[in-house]
N, C-alpha and C positions, 0 to 999 in steps of 0.2 A: 696436728692432733697427737695425743698420746698413743704411741704404737705398742709399748710394752714396758713392764717393770720386772727387773731381775735383782737378785741379791747382789750387793756390792761389798766394799770393805766394811768393817765393823762400824755400825752406826749410819750407814748410807745405803740407799737403793740406787741402782742404775736405771734410769728412765730413758727410753728411746722415743723421740718425737719425730713425726714424719709429715711432710707437706702433701696434702691430697691432690694438689694441682701439678706440681713439678716432680714429685717423688723424692725430693731431698730429705735426708734424715740425719739426725745426730743423736748421740747418747751422752748424757751428763749424770754426774753423781749428785744426789739430793739427800739431805739429812733426813733420816726417818723420824727423829725427834729433835727439832731445832733447839730445844732447851737442854738437851743432854750435854754434859761437859765434854764428851768425846768429840761431838760434832761442832761444838761452840767454843773452840779453843781460844778464839779472840777475846772472850770474856776474861780470861786469866792474863791477858796481855798487859803492856805497860800503859795503855791509854786509860787515864783516870779523869773523872769529872773535876772541874775547877773547885778550888777550896774557898 
């Protein structure tokens, strides 16, 4: 389950998830706006659709 949300690097939130059964937890960065160019750098990559 989601344990908490904190501010992260620009364009990202740090979200902490925890297991209610074993107590294991981990924190990961999640884009606050997935369509924002800062967090979607792969859009500007070399991968292009076929012509």
